[in-house]
ZAMARGU-4260 file (C-alpha; in steps of 0.2 Angstrom, whole numbers, plus 5000, padded with zeros to 4 digits):
<rodrens>
0) 4349/5119/5791 | 4351/5104/5781 | 4365/5104/5768 | 4361/5096/5751 | 4371/5090/5737
5) 4366/5086/5719 | 4372/5068/5714 | 4367/5061/5697 | 4351/5071/5698 | 4346/5066/5715
10) 4346/5077/5730 | 4357/5069/5744 | 4359/5077/5762 | 4376/5079/5770 | 4370/5067/5784
15) 4365/5054/5771 | 4383/5055/5763 | 4391/5055/5780 | 4382/5039/5784 | 4388/5031/5768
20) 4406/5036/5772 | 4404/5030/5789 | 4399/5013/5783 | 4414/5013/5772 | 4424/5016/5788
25) 4416/5002/5797 | 4421/4990/5783 | 4439/4995/5783 | 4439/4994/5802 | 4433/4976/5800
30) 4446/4972/5787 | 4459/4979/5800 | 4463/4994/5788 | 4463/5006/5803 | 4471/5021/5795
35) 4459/5020/5780 | 4445/5018/5792 | 4451/5034/5802 | 4451/5044/5785 | 4433/5039/5782
40) 4427/5042/5800 | 4435/5059/5799 | 4426/5063/5782 | 4410/5058/5790 | 4413/5069/5805
45) 4416/5084/5793 | 4400/5080/5784 | 4390/5078/5801 | 4399/5086/5816 | 4387/5078/5828
50) 4389/5061/5822 | 4392/5052/5838 | 4396/5035/5832 | 4409/5041/5819 | 4418/5049/5834
55) 4417/5033/5844 | 4423/5022/5830 | 4437/5033/5825 | 4442/5032/5843 | 4441/5013/5842
60) 4452/5013/5826 | 4465/5024/5835 | 4466/5011/5849 | 4473/4999/5837 | 4486/5012/5832
65) 4491/5015/5850 | 4484/5033/5849 | 4476/5031/5866 | 4474/5050/5870 | 4466/5053/5853
70) 4454/5038/5856 | 4450/5045/5874 | 4446/5062/5866 | 4435/5055/5853 | 4425/5044/5865
75) 4422/5059/5877 | 4415/5069/5862 | 4404/5054/5857 | 4397/5053/5874 | 4394/5071/5875
80) 4384/5070/5859 | 4375/5054/5865 | 4377/5048/5883 | 4368/5032/5879 | 4380/5026/5866
85) 4387/5009/5872 | 4401/5009/5859 | 4408/5025/5865 | 4409/5018/5883 | 4418/5003/5876
90) 4430/5014/5866 | 4433/5024/5882 | 4435/5009/5892 | 4449/5002/5881 | 4457/5019/5880
95) 4458/5021/5899 | 4465/5003/5901 | 4479/5008/5888 | 4482/5023/5899 | 4483/5011/5915
100) 4467/5018/5922 | 4460/5001/5926 | 4446/5007/5938 | 4440/5019/5925 | 4441/5006/5912
105) 4431/4994/5922 | 4417/5007/5926 | 4415/5011/5907 | 4415/4993/5903 | 4401/4990/5915
110) 4391/5005/5907 | 4393/4997/5890 | 4387/4980/5896 | 4372/4988/5904 | 4367/4997/5888
115) 4372/4982/5877 | 4372/4965/5887 | 4378/4956/5871 | 4393/4966/5867 | 4407/4953/5868
120) 4421/4966/5867 | 4414/4975/5882 | 4416/4959/5892 | 4434/4957/5885 | 4437/4975/5891
125) 4430/4972/5908 | 4439/4955/5910 | 4456/4964/5906 | 4452/4978/5918 | 4447/4965/5932
130) 4463/4955/5929 | 4474/4971/5930 | 4466/4975/5947 | 4470/4957/5953 | 4453/4949/5950
135) 4459/4934/5940 | 4443/4924/5943 | 4431/4937/5938 | 4443/4943/5923 | 4444/4926/5915
140) 4425/4923/5918 | 4422/4939/5907 | 4434/4933/5894 | 4425/4916/5893 | 4408/4925/5892
145) 4415/4936/5877 | 4420/4920/5868 | 4403/4912/5871 | 4394/4927/5864 | 4406/4927/5848
150) 4414/4910/5846 | 4419/4913/5828 | 4426/4930/5831 | 4444/4933/5832 | 4444/4948/5844
155) 4439/4939/5860 | 4453/4927/5858 | 4465/4941/5854 | 4459/4950/5870 | 4461/4935/5881
160) 4478/4932/5874 | 4483/4949/5878 | 4477/4946/5896 | 4487/4931/5897 | 4502/4940/5890
165) 4500/4953/5904 | 4501/4939/5917 | 4517/4932/5909 | 4508/4916/5903 | 4516/4918/5886
170) 4512/4900/5881 | 4494/4902/5885 | 4494/4919/5876 | 4501/4910/5860 | 4487/4897/5861
175) 4474/4911/5860 | 4483/4921/5846 | 4484/4905/5836 | 4465/4903/5838 | 4462/4921/5833
180) 4473/4918/5817 | 4464/4903/5813 | 4448/4913/5813 | 4455/4928/5804 | 4471/4923/5794
185) 4473/4941/5789 | 4473/4949/5806 | 4490/4958/5807 | 4488/4962/5826 | 4486/4944/5830
190) 4503/4940/5821 | 4511/4954/5830 | 4505/4950/5847 | 4510/4932/5844 | 4527/4937/5839
195) 4528/4948/5855 | 4524/4932/5866 | 4537/4922/5856 | 4550/4936/5859 | 4547/4935/5878
200) 4550/4916/5877 | 4567/4920/5868 | 4561/4912/5852 | 4568/4927/5842 | 4567/4918/5825
205) 4549/4913/5828 | 4545/4931/5833 | 4553/4938/5817 | 4543/4926/5807 | 4527/4933/5815
210) 4532/4951/5813 | 4536/4948/5795 | 4518/4942/5792 | 4511/4957/5801 | 4521/4968/5790
215) 4516/4959/5774 | 4498/4962/5780 | 4501/4980/5785 | 4516/4987/5777 | 4514/5003/5787
220) 4514/4994/5804 | 4527/5005/5812 | 4527/4995/5829 | 4530/4979/5820 | 4546/4985/5812
225) 4551/4992/5829 | 4548/4975/5837 | 4556/4965/5823 | 4571/4976/5825 | 4571/4972/5844
230) 4572/4953/5839 | 4586/4956/5827 | 4595/4965/5841 | 4594/4950/5852 | 4601/4939/5838
235) 4616/4952/5837 | 4610/4957/5819 | 4613/4976/5824 | 4613/4982/5806 | 4597/4973/5802
240) 4589/4980/5818 | 4595/4998/5813 | 4586/4996/5796 | 4570/4991/5805 | 4571/5005/5817
245) 4574/5017/5802 | 4558/5011/5794 | 4548/5012/5810 | 4554/5030/5812 | 4550/5034/5794
250) 4532/5028/5797 | 4531/5037/5814 | 4543/5051/5816 | 4538/5053/5834 | 4541/5035/5839
255) 4552/5038/5854 | 4555/5020/5858 | 4562/5017/5840 | 4575/5030/5843 | 4580/5023/5860
260) 4581/5006/5852 | 4591/5012/5837 | 4603/5020/5849 | 4605/5004/5858 | 4610/4995/5842
265) 4622/5009/5838 | 4629/5007/5856 | 4632/4988/5852 | 4642/4993/5837 | 4652/5005/5848
270) 4646/5020/5839 | 4643/5029/5855 | 4641/5047/5849 | 4627/5041/5836 | 4619/5032/5850
275) 4618/5047/5861 | 4611/5057/5847 | 4596/5044/5846 | 4594/5045/5865 | 4593/5063/5864
280) 4579/5063/5851 | 4570/5050/5861 | 4571/5061/5876 | 4565/5076/5866 | 4550/5066/5860
285) 4546/5060/5878 | 4555/5070/5892 | 4549/5057/5905 | 4557/5042/5896 | 4567/5035/5910
290) 4575/5021/5900 | 4581/5034/5887 | 4590/5043/5901 | 4597/5027/5907 | 4603/5022/5890
295) 4611/5038/5887 | 4620/5037/5903 | 4627/5020/5898 | 4634/5027/5882 | 4642/5041/5891
300) 4650/5028/5903 | 4659/5020/5888 | 4665/5037/5883 | 4672/5039/5901 | 4661/5054/5904
305) 4656/5048/5921 | 4649/5064/5928 | 4638/5065/5913 | 4633/5047/5915 | 4629/5050/5933
310) 4618/5065/5928 | 4608/5054/5917 | 4606/5040/5929 | 4600/5053/5942 | 4586/5058/5930
315) 4581/5040/5926 | 4580/5037/5945 | 4570/5053/5948 | 4558/5047/5935 | 4558/5029/5941
320) 4564/5027/5959 | 4563/5008/5958 | 4574/5007/5943 | 4587/4995/5951 | 4599/4994/5936
325) 4600/5013/5935 | 4606/5012/5953 | 4618/4999/5949 | 4626/5008/5934 | 4626/5024/5944
330) 4636/5015/5957 | 4648/5009/5943 | 4651/5026/5937 | 4655/5032/5955 | 4667/5017/5956
335) 4676/5024/5941 | 4678/5040/5950 | 4685/5031/5965 | 4670/5036/5976 | 4669/5019/5983
340) 4657/5023/5997 | 4645/5031/5986 | 4646/5017/5974 | 4642/5005/5988 | 4627/5015/5993
345) 4620/5013/5975 | 4623/4995/5975 | 4614/4993/5992 | 4599/5001/5985 | 4599/4990/5969
350) 4600/4975/5980 | 4586/4982/5991 | 4575/4983/5975 | 4581/4966/5969 | 4588/4955/5982
355) 4592/4942/5969 | 4603/4954/5959 | 4619/4944/5957 | 4628/4957/5947 | 4625/4970/5961
360) 4633/4959/5974 | 4648/4956/5963 | 4650/4975/5959 | 4648/4979/5978 | 4662/4967/5981
365) 4673/4976/5969 | 4669/4992/5977 | 4674/4985/5994 | 4689/4978/5986 | 4693/4996/5981
370) 4693/5000/6000 | 4704/4985/6003 | 4690/4977/6013 | 4694/4960/6006 | 4684/4949/6018
375) 4669/4960/6015 | 4672/4959/5996 | 4673/4940/5997 | 4656/4939/6007 | 4648/4949/5992
380) 4656/4937/5979 | 4650/4922/5989 | 4632/4929/5988 | 4634/4933/5969 | 4639/4915/5966
385) 4625/4908/5977 | 4613/4917/5966 | 4622/4913/5950 | 4633/4898/5951 | 4639/4900/5933
390) 4645/4918/5936 | 4663/4917/5930 | 4667/4935/5934 | 4662/4933/5952 | 4674/4918/5954
395) 4687/4929/5945 | 4685/4943/5957 | 4683/4932/5973 | 4700/4924/5968 | 4708/4941/5967
400) 4702/4946/5985 | 4708/4929/5991 | 4725/4933/5983 | 4726/4949/5993 | 4724/4940/6010
405) 4737/4928/6005 | 4726/4913/6001 | 4735/4909/5985 | 4728/4892/5984 | 4710/4897/5986
410) 4713/4911/5973 | 4719/4897/5961 | 4704/4887/5964 | 4692/4901/5960 | 4702/4906/5944
415) 4701/4887/5939 | 4682/4888/5941 | 4681/4905/5931 | 4691/4896/5917 | 4680/4881/5917
420) 4664/4892/5916 | 4671/4902/5902 | 4687/4895/5894 | 4689/4911/5883 | 4689/4923/5898
425) 4707/4929/5897 | 4708/4938/5914 | 4707/4922/5925 | 4722/4915/5915 | 4732/4930/5919
430) 4727/4930/5938 | 4730/4912/5940 | 4747/4913/5932 | 4751/4927/5944 | 4744/4918/5959
435) 4754/4902/5955 | 4770/4913/5954 | 4766/4921/5971 | 4762/4904/5979 | 4778/4895/5973
440) 4788/4910/5978 | 4781/4910/5995 | 4786/4892/5997 | 4804/4895/5990 | 4799/4883/5976
445) 4798/4893/5960 | 4806/4879/5950 | 4808/4878/5931 | 4792/4866/5931 | 4782/4878/5942
450) 4788/4893/5932 | 4782/4885/5916 | 4765/4881/5923 | 4763/4899/5928 | 4770/4906/5911
455) 4758/4894/5901 | 4743/4904/5909 | 4750/4920/5903 | 4753/4913/5885 | 4735/4907/5885
460) 4729/4925/5890 | 4740/4932/5876 | 4731/4920/5864 | 4714/4926/5870 | 4719/4944/5867
465) 4725/4950/5884 | 4736/4965/5879 | 4747/4966/5894 | 4751/4947/5895 | 4767/4949/5884
470) 4773/4963/5896 | 4772/4951/5911 | 4780/4937/5901 | 4795/4949/5897 | 4796/4954/5915
475) 4796/4936/5921 | 4809/4931/5908 | 4820/4945/5915 | 4818/4938/5932 | 4824/4922/5926
480) 4839/4930/5918 | 4843/4939/5935 | 4841/4923/5944 | 4854/4914/5933 | 4866/4929/5935
485) 4863/4929/5954 | 4866/4910/5955 | 4882/4912/5945 | 4888/4926/5956 | 4884/4916/5972
490) 4894/4901/5965 | 4908/4912/5961 | 4908/4919/5978 | 4907/4902/5986 | 4922/4896/5976
495) 4932/4911/5980 | 4928/4909/5998 | 4933/4891/5998 | 4949/4895/5989 | 4954/4908/6002
500) 4950/4896/6016 | 4961/4883/6008 | 4976/4894/6005 | 4975/4900/6023 | 4979/4882/6029
505) 4961/4874/6031 | 4962/4856/6027 | 4949/4842/6027 | 4950/4829/6040 | 4955/4813/6031
510) 4942/4803/6041 | 4927/4800/6030 | 4915/4801/6045 | 4919/4819/6049 | 4910/4834/6042
515) 4919/4848/6032 | 4924/4863/6042 | 4914/4874/6029 | 4895/4874/6034 | 4881/4881/6023
520) 4872/4895/6031 | 4856/4890/6040 | 4846/4902/6028 | 4845/4899/6010 | 4860/4904/5999
525) 4858/4920/5988 | 4855/4909/5973 | 4841/4899/5982 | 4833/4915/5988 | 4834/4926/5973
530) 4816/4925/5968 | 4811/4929/5986 | 4823/4944/5987 | 4814/4950/5972 | 4797/4947/5980
535) 4792/4965/5984 | 4795/4970/5965 | 4785/4955/5960 | 4771/4959/5972 | 4771/4977/5965
540) 4769/4970/5947 | 4756/4957/5953 | 4746/4971/5962 | 4746/4982/5947 | 4741/4968/5935
545) 4727/4962/5947 | 4720/4979/5949 | 4720/4981/5930 | 4710/4964/5929 | 4697/4971/5942
550) 4695/4986/5931 | 4692/4975/5916 | 4680/4964/5924 | 4668/4976/5932
</rodrens>
């Protein structure tokens, strides 16, 4: 039965009205007003529930809003209504590609091309699928064909740029996005994608400028707010990032990534409980969001909830067994619980997954240090330094292990390097000062000059904010006072002994060539050995301080 409507005295069928609304949707789609086009296509479908093209185009608009499941559903409906509709195969091809079903996307692109050999977007879709399946030659040939068919259309350039982005050719991607923008200066997605490529190149200010333009063109572009927040995050503008994440969430309350990233910004502001609340929400929205579990574990780590952190790292690893950094941080949580062997096992796995993971070698070295296996720890620090010659913390930690095997000079060399690489790194100053003290004491040469050299390192650490530096300085000053008192006592003893000897009839031989009958001991006097006699106490203090440094520099 045909439904008819009376408009201005004319009888108009619902099908005719649906076609009119559909054309309005196409115009909005062309103008990149994806939400407006979806409204029109939905109205067209209500007026004509068997309008296959309306389903297909609504699905296509949903692709631009990353609603891939909705797009796939609409494409399937369209094909059920019209199995020979090329546009529906195209929509389904892109939907499958977004869902990482590249083989399925390739098959549907082939179908679209068979039905419409001049459909440039179908070649773009097929090219992306081929490249994702490893066929770079065939993929770029399809992108070239798409551009040949529509040389003045922005989309083929955008699509080729997306393919280059996927291949990590960010400069090449930017060149294609530039061309897309030249052809269509109001193409918000082209600005957004170019911003994403700039972000990957660490051009965060350039990325923000592109995200700004995308938002100007489409003020409801939730993902653009989210990505701009990410760029601000990298520039340490955490409050600005949070404002952008807030807006992204307002526009899309189910935007799990925005909650996760807002949590990370709050983490950087040390608001760990608020960060955990955001990670919780991200996990509620997407229970398979491995990064959100990992991030929540990291925040629990800061709250010293190591068991809770381990539980979250376990879940992240369950969801993504190749998540190297999750193994790394689980190992660090186990280290804090003094389960050094289990920590080493996690660092081993992180290194298996990423053999160039310098931080994992460093942390495995710290765990081996915890087991007092100093030589094995040094081997791991060596590897960390090979991978990253500017890794100040690895030099600091290697110096500490060298200290424990009695190689004080080697330790000082490593602390020097750590300070050279990071002059504001307080811990190496503390460690170097302690190592100097140990070295000079071991040589019975802790003179005022050498003591001042060691002490100057502690004062520098204090200036840099090392809270325990003053305690060590005070203890060393007490050592000096004890040394002075001991020296006076020894001199008094010596004088008293000499007086007793003299009064008992001992006399010096008048011959200038003879030696006095009083001979000094073959071992150092008490005053000479004072620092050495207190060495065990000093070593206990050194051990305690260096262990604290290791904990600080994990």
